[in-house]
C-alpha positions, -999 to +999 in steps of 0.1 A: -111+402-433-098+432-413-127+429-389-120+392-384-083+399-376-093+426-352-112+401-331-086+373-333-067+383-301-100+384-282-110+350-296-076+336-287-080+347-251-113+330-249-098+298-261-070+301-236-095+306-207-114+275-219-082+255-221-071+265-186-105+258-172-106+223-187-071+215-176-075+227-140-109+212-135-101+178-149-110+150-124-129+173-101-166+175-093-192+199-108-189+225-079-151+227-083-154+230-121-179+259-117-156+276-092-126+273-115-144+285-146-161+315-128-128+325-112-109+324-145-136+344-163-136+370-135-098+372-136-098+376-174-126+402-174-108+423-147-075+421-166-092+432-198-109+460-180-076+471-165-059+472-199-085+495-213-086+518-182-049+518-172-030+507-202-013+473-209+018+481-188+000+492-157-025+464-160+004+439-162+020+454-131-012+451-112-017+415-122+019+405-112+017+423-079-017+409-070-010+373-081+025+371-066+017+388-032-016+370-030+001+336-034+029+345-009+004+356+017-018+325+013+012+302+013+025+317+045-010+316+059-018+280+052+017+268+061+025+289+092-008+306+102+004+341+093-020+369+085-053+350+085-049+324+113-042+287+110-062+269+082-059+242+056-073+242+021-094+213+009-097+200-027-129+221-033-111+249-050-091+227-074-054+221-080-028+239-059+005+256-063+022+246-030-005+247-004-026+273-022-053+266-049-043+282-082-074+303-085-069+321-051-040+344-062-060+352-094-088+363-072-065+385-051-058+405-082-094+406-093-108+418-060-080+444-055-086+458-090-123+459-084-117+478-051-092+502-068-118+512-094-147+514-069-126+535-045-117+560-073-154+562-084-164+570-049-139+597-042-130+611-076-160+602-098-135+585-122-123+549-125-087+561-123-070+589-105-038+594-125-005+599-108-014+602-071+006+619-044+019+597-015-008+608+009-035+601-016-018+567-023-020+558+014-056+569+019-069+553-014-051+521-007-068+519+027-102+526+012-096+498-013-086+474+015-118+482+033-139+475+002-121+442-003-127+432+033-164+442+031-167+414+005-150+390+028-174+396+057-199+373+039-176+354+016-154+338+043-182+322+063-198+309+031-165+294+019-159+276+052-194+265+061-211+264+027-184+251+004-160+238+030-132+252+008-108+253+038-108+242+074-099+266+102-079+253+131-097+275+155-134+272+151-147+293+180-138+328+166-159+359+171-173+361+136-197+331+129-169+308+140-143+327+120-114+345+137-111+383+136-075+378+127-086+367+092-101+402+085-069+418+098-051+397+072-075+407+044-070+444+052-032+440+054-027+420+022-052+439+000-037+473+013-002+461+004-012+450-031-031+482-040-004+504-023+025+488-042+005+491-074-002+527-068+035+534-061+042+522-097+018+549-109+038+577-091+066+572-116+044+568-147+007+578-148-015+552-164-022+557-201-051+538-217-037+521-248-071+510-260-104+529-265-123+532-232-161+525-233-187+525-206-186+487-203-149+487-194-155+507-162-187+487-155-168+454-152-156+460-116-191+472-105-207+442-120-182+418-104-187+434-070-225+438-074-228+401-086-209+390-055-231+411-033-262+397-048-250+361-044-241+366-008-274+383-001-293+353-016-271+324-006-250+335+023-242+310+050-250+315+079-281+334+069-272+364+091-244+373+066-270+379+039-281+412+055-245+421+063-234+417+027-263+438+014-252+468+035-215+463+038-211+459+000-242+477-011-232+511+003-199+515-015-214+500-046-242+525-047-219+554-041-196+541-068-225+539-092-233+575-086-196+584-093-198+563-125-228+583-137-211+616-129-180+604-148-202+596-178-217+631-180-204+655-207-180+682-195-206+709-201-231+692-177-204+687-150-199+725-148-234+740-144-220+773-132-211+782-168-248+785-176-251+814-150-221+833-165-232+867-178-234+870-216-207+897-217-183+874-199-191+846-223-182+868-252 
């Protein structure tokens, strides 16, 4: 009985995701349904991972900052051409809030969280870096923004030419028809989201409220790696497949090395102790 009650919240979350997916995808085609379901699952997995690694409060702050700023940026972009250039969303991504599909702000949180963890694993060999100083906050936010934008190098052309998820007003940009302004927007928005979240950590360091297991830190790596694999296999135009493999593969590989280092026991992470003379050990 106790075991069943322990799994009740997790089961309830699954039911909520299913309900939202059915509600949002009602009346849409199979492609749109798949996009909505996969986006909701990714969002839920990243939020769950954040709760385990950062604690419930910090995870909630990250979600609120990512979703709200993501929606504001996209609304200003689609309405006024700010940040990303002038574009209009189609119905491929499902129902909208204003001019923005509902799943887009959820993805802003998910991608920024993934980049936050990967950046920490690259630099600190740990999925979190505690209560950072301002200089560290700026540098790590910039690194996260670059990791997010590396994803967009292949995702943006696929969304436009493969899925036709939105229509760009200017179609003769310098990146497979895309405008370079779009990548400036990705850098700016993702930097702002991660930076504002990191500022909240300067007042209160994240404290994991739940047990942390290997799988919780693997979620961001799996999300990023899965996106890379999809772009490398199905990217449109085909040139983006090679670009995705290197642009995303390099930070992913380094983060995996950091992940393995994080998993090592403390005695293995300090090999110099083995060379300490016996008299000093005593």
